[in-house]
Every structure is written in structure tokens, then in C-alpha cells.
C-alpha positions as CSV (number, residue, x, y, z in Angstrom):
1,M,-60.9,-33.9,81.6
2,S,-61.7,-30.7,83.6
3,I,-58.6,-28.8,84.9
4,P,-58.2,-25.8,87.2
5,L,-57.8,-22.4,85.6
6,S,-54.5,-22.0,87.3
7,Q,-53.1,-24.9,85.2
8,Q,-54.5,-23.7,81.9
9,S,-52.7,-22.0,79.1
10,T,-54.5,-19.6,76.8
11,K,-53.3,-18.2,73.5
12,T,-52.7,-14.5,72.8
13,R,-55.3,-13.2,70.4
14,S,-53.8,-10.9,67.9
15,H,-56.9,-9.0,66.9
16,D,-60.1,-7.7,68.5
17,L,-63.2,-9.6,67.6
18,V,-66.1,-7.3,66.4
19,V,-69.7,-8.5,66.1
20,A,-70.7,-9.0,62.5
21,A,-74.2,-10.3,63.0
22,L,-75.8,-7.0,62.3
23,M,-73.8,-6.6,59.1
24,L,-75.1,-9.9,57.9
25,G,-78.6,-9.2,59.1
26,F,-79.4,-12.1,61.2
27,A,-79.7,-13.2,64.8
28,L,-79.6,-16.6,66.3
29,S,-81.4,-17.9,69.4
30,T,-79.7,-19.7,72.2
31,T,-79.0,-23.4,71.3
32,T,-77.2,-25.8,73.6
33,Q,-76.1,-29.3,72.8
34,A,-76.1,-31.5,75.8
35,T,-72.8,-33.1,74.9
36,G,-71.2,-30.1,73.2
37,Q,-71.0,-26.4,73.5
38,A,-73.4,-23.5,74.0
39,I,-73.7,-22.6,70.4
40,T,-74.8,-18.9,70.7
41,S,-76.6,-16.5,73.0
42,P,-78.0,-13.0,72.7
43,T,-74.7,-11.6,73.8
44,T,-72.4,-14.0,71.8
45,P,-71.5,-13.0,68.3
46,A,-72.5,-15.5,65.6
47,I,-69.6,-14.3,63.5
48,T,-66.8,-12.0,64.2
49,Q,-64.9,-9.9,61.7
50,R,-61.8,-7.8,61.2
51,A,-60.5,-5.6,58.4
52,S,-58.1,-7.1,55.9
53,T,-56.1,-5.9,52.9
54,R,-58.7,-7.4,50.5
55,G,-62.0,-6.8,52.4
56,K,-63.2,-8.4,55.6
57,V,-62.0,-11.6,57.4
58,I,-64.8,-13.2,59.4
59,S,-64.5,-16.0,61.9
60,P,-67.3,-18.5,62.5
61,Q,-68.4,-18.8,66.1
62,S,-66.9,-22.3,66.1
63,N,-63.5,-20.6,66.1
64,I,-64.0,-18.9,69.5
65,E,-62.4,-20.4,72.5
66,R,-63.8,-19.4,75.9
67,P,-61.9,-19.9,79.1
68,G,-64.2,-22.8,80.2
69,D,-63.4,-24.6,77.0
70,I,-59.8,-25.3,77.6
71,G,-59.2,-29.0,78.2
72,L,-62.8,-29.7,77.6
73,R,-63.8,-28.6,74.1
74,A,-62.0,-27.9,70.8
75,H,-62.6,-25.1,68.3
76,T,-62.1,-24.9,64.5
77,N,-59.3,-22.9,62.8
78,V,-61.1,-21.6,59.7
79,E,-61.3,-18.0,58.5
80,L,-63.5,-16.6,55.7
81,M,-62.5,-13.8,53.3
82,I,-65.2,-11.6,52.0
83,P,-63.5,-9.4,49.3
84,S,-64.4,-5.7,48.9
85,G,-66.9,-5.3,46.1
86,R,-68.5,-8.7,46.6
87,S,-72.2,-8.8,45.7
88,T,-74.9,-11.1,46.9
89,S,-78.0,-9.4,45.5
90,A,-77.8,-11.2,42.2
91,A,-76.4,-14.5,43.5
92,P,-77.0,-17.5,41.3
93,G,-78.4,-20.6,42.8
94,F,-76.5,-23.0,45.1
95,G,-73.9,-25.1,43.4
96,A,-73.8,-23.0,40.2
97,V,-70.6,-24.2,38.5
98,T,-68.8,-23.8,35.3
99,P,-67.2,-27.3,35.1
100,A,-63.4,-27.3,35.2
101,S,-63.4,-23.5,35.4
102,T,-60.7,-21.7,37.4
103,T,-63.1,-19.6,39.4
104,P,-66.8,-20.0,40.4
105,A,-67.1,-16.2,40.7
106,P,-65.9,-14.3,37.6
107,G,-64.0,-11.2,38.7
108,F,-62.8,-12.7,42.0
109,V,-59.6,-14.5,42.6
110,A,-58.7,-17.3,45.1
111,E,-56.4,-20.2,45.1
112,T,-57.5,-23.4,43.4
113,P,-56.2,-27.0,43.4
114,A,-54.3,-26.2,40.2
115,S,-52.7,-22.9,41.4
116,L,-51.5,-24.4,44.7
117,G,-50.4,-27.5,43.0
118,C,-48.3,-25.3,40.8
119,V,-47.0,-23.2,43.7
120,Y,-45.9,-26.2,45.6
121,F,-44.4,-28.2,42.6
122,L,-47.1,-30.9,42.9
123,V,-47.9,-31.0,39.1
124,S,-45.9,-32.2,36.2
125,T,-46.1,-29.0,34.2
126,R,-46.2,-25.6,35.8
127,V,-47.8,-22.6,34.4
128,A,-45.6,-19.5,34.5
129,G,-46.6,-17.5,37.6
130,C,-49.0,-20.2,38.8
131,N,-51.9,-17.7,38.2
132,P,-55.1,-19.0,39.8
133,L,-57.0,-17.8,36.7
134,T,-54.9,-19.7,34.2
135,A,-53.5,-22.7,36.0
136,T,-55.6,-25.8,35.2
137,L,-53.4,-28.8,35.8
138,N,-54.5,-30.4,39.1
139,P,-52.3,-32.5,41.4
140,S,-52.7,-36.2,40.8
141,G,-52.0,-39.4,42.8
142,G,-52.9,-40.6,46.2
143,S,-54.0,-44.0,47.4
144,K,-55.1,-45.8,50.6
145,V,-57.1,-43.6,53.0
146,I,-57.2,-40.1,54.4
147,A,-59.5,-39.8,57.4
148,I,-60.9,-36.4,58.5
149,V,-62.0,-36.0,62.1
150,D,-64.6,-33.2,62.8
151,A,-67.4,-32.5,65.2
152,F,-71.2,-32.6,64.5
153,D,-72.8,-33.7,61.3
154,D,-72.3,-32.1,57.9
155,P,-75.4,-33.4,56.1
156,N,-74.3,-32.1,52.7
157,A,-70.7,-33.2,52.8
158,A,-70.9,-35.6,49.9
159,T,-72.8,-33.3,47.6
160,D,-70.6,-30.3,48.5
161,L,-67.5,-32.4,47.7
162,A,-69.0,-33.4,44.4
163,T,-69.7,-29.8,43.5
164,F,-66.1,-28.7,44.4
165,S,-64.7,-31.6,42.3
166,I,-66.8,-30.7,39.2
167,Q,-66.0,-27.0,39.5
168,F,-62.2,-27.6,39.3
169,G,-62.1,-30.7,37.1
170,L,-61.1,-33.1,39.8
171,P,-62.1,-36.8,39.5
172,A,-65.1,-37.8,41.5
173,A,-64.1,-38.6,45.1
174,N,-64.1,-42.0,46.7
175,F,-65.9,-40.6,49.8
176,S,-67.7,-42.0,52.8
177,K,-69.0,-40.7,56.1
178,V,-68.9,-42.5,59.5
179,F,-70.6,-41.6,62.8
180,A,-68.0,-42.2,65.4
181,S,-70.5,-43.0,68.1
182,G,-72.7,-45.1,65.8
183,V,-75.4,-42.5,66.0
184,K,-75.8,-39.5,63.7
185,P,-74.6,-36.4,65.5
186,P,-76.6,-33.2,65.6
187,Q,-75.7,-30.3,63.4
188,D,-73.8,-27.2,64.6
189,P,-76.5,-24.6,64.1
190,T,-73.9,-21.9,63.6
191,G,-72.6,-23.7,60.5
192,G,-68.9,-23.4,61.5
193,W,-68.2,-27.1,61.9
194,E,-70.0,-27.9,58.6
195,L,-67.8,-25.3,56.9
196,E,-64.8,-27.0,58.5
197,A,-65.8,-30.4,57.3
198,S,-66.3,-29.1,53.7
199,L,-62.9,-27.5,53.7
200,D,-61.2,-30.6,55.1
201,I,-62.6,-33.1,52.7
202,E,-62.3,-30.9,49.6
203,W,-58.7,-30.0,50.1
204,A,-57.5,-33.5,51.2
205,H,-59.2,-34.7,47.9
206,A,-57.6,-31.8,45.9
207,M,-54.1,-32.8,47.0
208,A,-54.6,-36.6,46.7
209,P,-57.5,-37.1,44.3
210,S,-57.1,-40.9,44.1
211,A,-57.1,-41.5,47.9
212,K,-60.2,-42.6,49.7
213,I,-61.6,-39.8,51.9
214,I,-63.5,-40.8,55.1
215,L,-65.2,-38.1,57.2
216,V,-65.4,-39.3,60.8
217,E,-68.0,-37.2,62.7
218,A,-67.7,-36.9,66.5
219,A,-70.9,-36.5,68.5
220,S,-69.8,-33.0,69.6
221,N,-66.8,-30.8,69.9
222,S,-65.9,-32.1,73.4
223,L,-62.4,-33.5,73.5
224,S,-63.7,-36.8,74.8
225,N,-66.0,-37.2,71.8
226,L,-63.3,-36.0,69.3
227,L,-60.7,-38.3,70.8
228,A,-63.2,-41.2,70.5
229,A,-63.6,-40.3,66.9
230,E,-59.8,-40.2,66.5
231,T,-59.7,-43.8,67.6
232,V,-62.4,-44.7,65.1
233,A,-60.5,-42.8,62.3
234,A,-57.2,-44.4,63.1
235,N,-58.7,-47.9,63.1
236,L,-60.3,-47.3,59.7
237,V,-57.1,-46.0,58.2
238,A,-55.0,-48.9,59.6
239,G,-57.6,-51.4,58.6
240,A,-57.4,-50.1,55.0
241,G,-53.7,-50.6,54.8
242,G,-52.5,-47.2,56.1
243,G,-52.7,-43.5,55.4
244,E,-53.3,-40.3,57.3
245,V,-55.7,-38.7,59.8
246,S,-56.2,-34.9,59.7
247,N,-57.4,-32.8,62.5
248,S,-58.1,-29.1,61.9
249,W,-59.4,-28.5,65.4
250,G,-57.5,-27.7,68.6
251,G,-57.5,-25.7,71.8
252,G,-55.3,-24.0,74.4
253,E,-52.8,-26.2,76.1
254,F,-53.6,-27.6,79.5
255,S,-51.9,-29.5,82.2
256,G,-52.2,-33.3,81.6
257,E,-52.6,-32.9,77.9
258,N,-49.7,-35.3,77.3
259,S,-51.7,-38.1,78.9
260,F,-53.9,-38.1,75.8
261,D,-51.0,-38.1,73.3
262,S,-51.3,-41.8,72.9
263,K,-54.5,-41.3,71.0
264,F,-52.3,-40.3,68.1
265,I,-50.3,-43.5,67.9
266,K,-51.4,-46.2,65.6
267,S,-49.3,-48.5,63.4
268,G,-49.6,-47.5,59.7
269,V,-51.1,-44.1,60.5
270,V,-49.7,-40.6,60.3
271,F,-51.6,-37.9,62.2
272,F,-51.8,-34.2,61.3
273,A,-53.1,-31.2,63.3
274,S,-53.5,-27.5,62.7
275,T,-51.4,-25.2,64.8
276,G,-54.2,-22.6,65.1
277,D,-55.1,-19.2,63.8
278,S,-53.6,-16.9,66.4
279,P,-50.1,-16.6,67.9
280,G,-49.2,-19.2,70.5
281,T,-49.6,-23.0,70.8
282,E,-52.5,-25.4,70.7
283,W,-53.0,-29.0,71.6
284,P,-53.0,-31.5,69.9
285,S,-50.7,-29.8,67.3
286,V,-48.0,-29.7,70.1
287,S,-48.3,-33.5,70.6
288,P,-45.0,-35.2,69.6
289,N,-47.2,-37.7,67.8
290,V,-48.7,-35.4,65.2
291,V,-47.3,-33.4,62.2
292,A,-48.0,-29.8,63.3
293,A,-49.4,-27.9,60.2
294,G,-48.6,-24.2,60.2
295,G,-49.7,-21.4,58.0
296,T,-48.1,-19.2,55.3
297,T,-49.2,-16.4,53.0
298,I,-48.7,-16.3,49.3
299,S,-47.3,-13.1,47.7
300,R,-48.5,-12.4,44.1
301,N,-48.0,-9.6,41.7
302,P,-51.1,-7.5,42.0
303,S,-51.3,-6.9,38.3
304,T,-50.4,-10.2,36.8
305,L,-51.2,-12.5,39.7
306,A,-47.9,-14.2,39.2
307,F,-46.4,-16.0,42.3
308,I,-43.6,-14.0,43.9
309,T,-42.8,-15.6,47.2
310,E,-44.2,-17.2,50.3
311,R,-44.0,-15.6,53.7
312,P,-45.1,-16.6,57.2
313,W,-48.7,-15.9,58.0
314,A,-48.7,-13.4,60.9
315,E,-51.6,-15.1,62.6
316,T,-50.3,-18.7,62.4
317,G,-49.9,-20.7,65.6
318,G,-46.5,-21.6,66.7
319,G,-43.9,-21.6,69.5
320,R,-42.7,-23.7,72.3
321,S,-45.1,-26.1,74.0
322,V,-46.0,-25.3,77.6
323,F,-46.3,-28.9,78.6
324,E,-44.8,-31.2,76.0
325,S,-41.1,-32.2,76.0
326,I,-38.8,-32.1,73.0
327,P,-39.2,-35.2,70.9
328,T,-36.2,-37.1,69.5
329,Y,-36.6,-35.8,66.0
330,Q,-36.1,-32.2,67.2
331,T,-33.2,-32.8,69.6
332,F,-30.8,-31.0,67.1
333,L,-33.0,-27.8,67.6
334,T,-32.3,-27.4,71.4
335,S,-30.6,-24.1,70.8
336,I,-34.0,-22.8,69.5
337,V,-36.7,-24.8,71.3
338,G,-34.8,-25.7,74.5
339,S,-36.3,-28.7,76.2
340,S,-39.8,-28.2,74.7
341,R,-41.7,-29.4,71.7
342,G,-41.5,-26.7,69.0
343,V,-44.2,-26.1,66.4
344,P,-45.0,-26.0,63.5
345,D,-43.3,-28.8,61.7
346,V,-44.2,-27.9,58.1
347,S,-46.5,-25.2,56.6
348,F,-49.0,-24.5,53.8
349,D,-51.0,-21.5,52.6
350,A,-53.4,-20.4,55.4
351,D,-53.8,-16.7,55.2
352,P,-57.4,-15.9,54.3
353,N,-56.1,-13.0,52.2
354,T,-54.6,-15.6,50.0
355,G,-57.2,-18.2,50.7
356,A,-58.7,-21.0,48.6
357,W,-62.1,-21.7,47.2
358,V,-64.4,-24.0,49.3
359,F,-67.9,-25.0,48.5
360,D,-70.2,-25.3,51.6
361,S,-74.0,-25.2,51.1
362,T,-74.8,-25.1,54.8
363,P,-75.5,-21.6,56.1
364,V,-72.6,-20.1,58.1
365,G,-73.6,-17.9,61.0
366,G,-77.1,-17.8,59.6
367,S,-76.0,-16.6,56.2
368,N,-75.9,-18.7,53.0
369,S,-74.9,-15.8,50.8
370,G,-71.4,-17.1,50.4
371,C,-68.7,-15.1,48.6
372,C,-68.6,-12.9,45.6
373,G,-72.1,-13.2,44.4
374,V,-72.2,-17.0,44.3
375,R,-74.0,-18.7,47.2
376,G,-72.3,-21.6,48.7
377,W,-68.8,-20.6,47.5
378,W,-66.4,-19.2,50.0
379,I,-62.7,-18.0,50.1
380,V,-61.3,-19.8,53.1
381,G,-58.0,-19.7,55.0
382,G,-56.8,-20.7,58.4
383,T,-54.5,-23.5,59.4
384,S,-57.6,-25.7,58.9
385,L,-56.6,-25.5,55.3
386,S,-53.0,-26.5,56.1
387,S,-53.7,-29.8,57.9
388,P,-55.8,-31.6,55.3
389,A,-53.8,-30.3,52.4
390,L,-50.5,-31.4,53.9
391,A,-52.1,-34.8,54.7
392,G,-53.0,-35.0,51.0
393,V,-49.5,-34.1,49.9
394,V,-47.9,-36.7,52.1
395,N,-50.5,-39.3,51.0
396,S,-49.8,-38.6,47.3
397,A,-46.1,-38.8,47.9
398,G,-46.8,-42.5,48.4
399,H,-44.2,-43.4,51.0
400,F,-46.6,-44.2,53.8
401,A,-44.6,-44.0,57.0
402,T,-45.7,-46.4,59.6
403,S,-46.1,-43.7,62.3
404,S,-46.2,-40.0,62.8
405,D,-42.7,-40.3,64.3
406,G,-41.5,-42.0,61.2
407,E,-43.0,-39.2,59.0
408,L,-41.5,-36.5,61.2
409,T,-38.1,-38.1,61.2
410,T,-38.2,-38.1,57.4
411,I,-39.3,-34.4,57.3
412,Y,-36.6,-33.2,59.7
413,S,-33.9,-35.3,57.9
414,N,-34.7,-33.3,54.8
415,L,-34.7,-29.9,56.5
416,G,-32.7,-27.5,54.3
417,N,-33.1,-29.5,51.1
418,P,-34.5,-27.0,48.6
419,A,-35.8,-29.9,46.5
420,D,-38.1,-31.0,49.3
421,F,-39.0,-27.9,51.3
422,R,-39.2,-24.1,50.6
423,D,-37.2,-22.5,53.4
424,I,-39.0,-19.3,54.4
425,A,-36.5,-17.1,56.1
426,I,-38.2,-13.8,56.0
427,D,-40.9,-11.8,57.9
428,Y,-42.5,-12.2,61.3
429,C,-45.2,-14.0,63.2
430,G,-46.1,-14.7,66.8
431,P,-47.1,-12.6,69.8
432,F,-46.3,-8.9,69.0
433,A,-44.7,-10.2,65.8
434,G,-41.8,-11.1,68.0
435,L,-40.9,-14.3,66.1
436,S,-39.3,-14.3,62.7
437,G,-38.6,-16.5,59.8
438,R,-34.9,-17.6,59.7
439,A,-32.8,-20.0,57.7
440,G,-33.6,-23.6,58.7
441,W,-36.3,-24.4,61.2
442,D,-38.3,-21.6,62.9
443,F,-41.4,-21.0,65.0
444,C,-43.2,-19.3,62.0
445,T,-43.1,-22.1,59.4
446,G,-41.1,-25.0,60.8
447,V,-39.0,-26.6,58.1
448,G,-40.9,-24.4,55.6
449,S,-43.5,-25.3,53.0
450,V,-43.6,-28.3,50.7
451,Q,-41.7,-28.3,47.5
452,G,-42.8,-31.3,45.5
453,K,-43.5,-34.8,46.9
454,A,-39.9,-35.9,47.8
455,G,-38.7,-36.0,51.3
456,K,-42.1,-36.6,52.8
């Protein structure tokens, strides 16, 4: 799957990456997986950071795409928020929870299954303002299977999911893990892919708590191994009667990518993929055979925490595909997308500044200090949150389209229906913030964000 650099397309990065290893007080030695990526080196940052309105946003090394990766290896799309004023000096032990509490870290706020269920009209009774500290009613429903495809092994996936469920009063998950190659993969020693897996399974479960969750682990983050895992995941979902496959990974577009789009076609299966955490387009989200999951930011009253509105996340991936042609379900958008596939299709909260709680007991970048004085708990954003959450919403809607094309046709048929989608027609995204939200479909949020379970 190697391609010449002249045929590769890279994404514009919207912020400079600054080494944060010294801040966290660790260093990692060079580790190379024979079938995967060079994990780190003395000159490669284990974690990168940038300033944010709430503190620091840090990116695991697994997010970084190097020129030699394009067309060969995929990266995660997960961002960590470390709020100003967080403390780790008196951190309680791993997995410390107050069952069914709205926060694992008193004094710190992040989105919960109940608060986002409220924001997106996924619960029967909504609390005024959908305050994360007072909303307690979780989404319900879900059936059949949601499969999650990720690279490397997350040894603590099951126990991390159980801790997350206890914390927020979710039912115990029907969860299993499958090694795509038949052999247990190695771990990612940077912890980035383990964090990705925890995020994916926890938020798919949060949005569809009665669905069976299967984590399918690829042998590495090479596209060949991930696509092999995709086939395993699709077969498992189809064999169980249908459902969804979520992919929170991706990479820069490359010539010949459309020859692999058939990997996302399976009768009875709807595929999702994150659009990425920097302006521009990624594959496989641009494949016409996946639901491209974009990112938004949630605006809340700083005093009352009441929900105000939803805006495009400035860092979300989106735009016209470089190599994929416009699919049938988008032909009415030719005045916007021209002859190219446009993404995203639909969006969900992804801004780490308005991120969600995730429990991950595996050290990330050498640090297990977590967030806000509670080890193992993190505030997480990125379109890695969008993909599994949207897969969960579609699963819990219970309509079970027989293909991604069927699901996308339904979504676009309901474009503009305020009972189905929140049209986000404000603010900017994209390279140099040159794209904007507009009435109807746009490159920032697609059809908008979900509004209830209808029309999906």
C-alpha cells in the first residue's frame, strides 16, 4: 500500500505541537513494533500540548501523522484536556468512584452520558440546562452489536469499561474482545491506542447501553492490519444480526484509497469513521461507504453550566475529498461539494474544552496521573468521541439500515428537519477558519448534530 509522496495528500495542522514530556516528568526509550510504527525516540515527543481556554490540551503520540505514514499507517483522533488548577499530588487510587455520581473529580466539570443524553434529546426527561453536575438520567436502549476497531491490545479494556459504567450508573456492559489476527497484539507503549480503545467502548456503551460491544484489536496500526480487523468486525456484526462498526482512526488521503473502500461494505452493517482533529480530510472518513463523524463544541453558561448552543469545533476535520467522487446521497449538494465527496455527514461534541469523562487505567505517554486529582480519569475530546457515540445513537434508534448507504440516505433525507438534527449555522472551521457553518449542510458539521433518535 506504499505510494509516492507526489501522490499523497496531507492535512493542514492548525496548531504548533510543543513537547510536553518534560512537563510530565518522564522520558520513553525507543520502541519499534515490527508490524506497526516506531513508537517514540529521543527526538520524538511522547505527548504534545497547546494552550486552551480551560487549561492545556495534550495529544498522545498516537495522534501524530508523519509523512511516511500516509497510505501505510493510521493515527488516533483523541485529545486530552488538563484543566487549570488540576492536582495530582493527592490523587486517590485507580478506579476510585462514587457510584452513579455525576463527576469522578469534585470541583471539575466534563460531559457525562446523562448530560450529553440531555443535550441531544436522547433521554425521556431533560433537566433544565442539561448541567453535567445535575443531569443523572442516562440514555437507554440499544440492541444487536456495535464493533469497535482499534490497533494494539488494551489489556484493561473490560475493567475500565466496568469502572466507567459504575461511576455513571450505566448497566453493566455486554462486552467482549477479539484479536483480529487470532493472536494477542502487543500494547502501544505510549498508551495512546489504549486510551482510544477505552474512549470508544465506553461512549458506544453510554449511548446504547443495551447493545453488545465488541472490541476488535488489530495487530498494529498499519492500514493492512486495521483493514483486516475491519473485515473481522463486519463479519461479527453481520453474524449477530446487524449493527454498526466504529473507527476512530484515520490518516491523510492518498491516491488509490478508493480501492479499499469496499472494506466498508457488508450487508447489515453501518460503518462510522472520525473525520479527524485538524482541518482537512482523512481517509476512511471520506469513503462513500462510511458515516463521517465530525466534531462540535458545546457552549454553556460559565456560571450556571446551562447549555446555550452548539457550534462547530474549529479543529474538526472536514472538506472536499481529494480522491473520492460525490456519492448518490450527496448529489443535491453539487453547488457546495462539486464532484467530490464532502464530509462530515453528521457531528457530535468533540472539542476537548467541552470534552467528556473517560476512564483509562493504562499510562498515557508514561503518565498515569490522569485528570483533576483522580488517576485513571481523563477529560477527552476529539472526533474519536464522535464516531462511537454516533454509532451508539444510531444503534439505539433501532432502525438498523442494511448498509452505510442506506443509513446515509436516511440521514440526508432528513436534512433540515429540526426534530431529527440540530442545524448548526454559525461560526467557522477549516484551514485558516475559512469555512463556516451555514443553513443546511456545510463542511463544518454536515447535516448538524443529532436531535433525538428519529431520522437515523
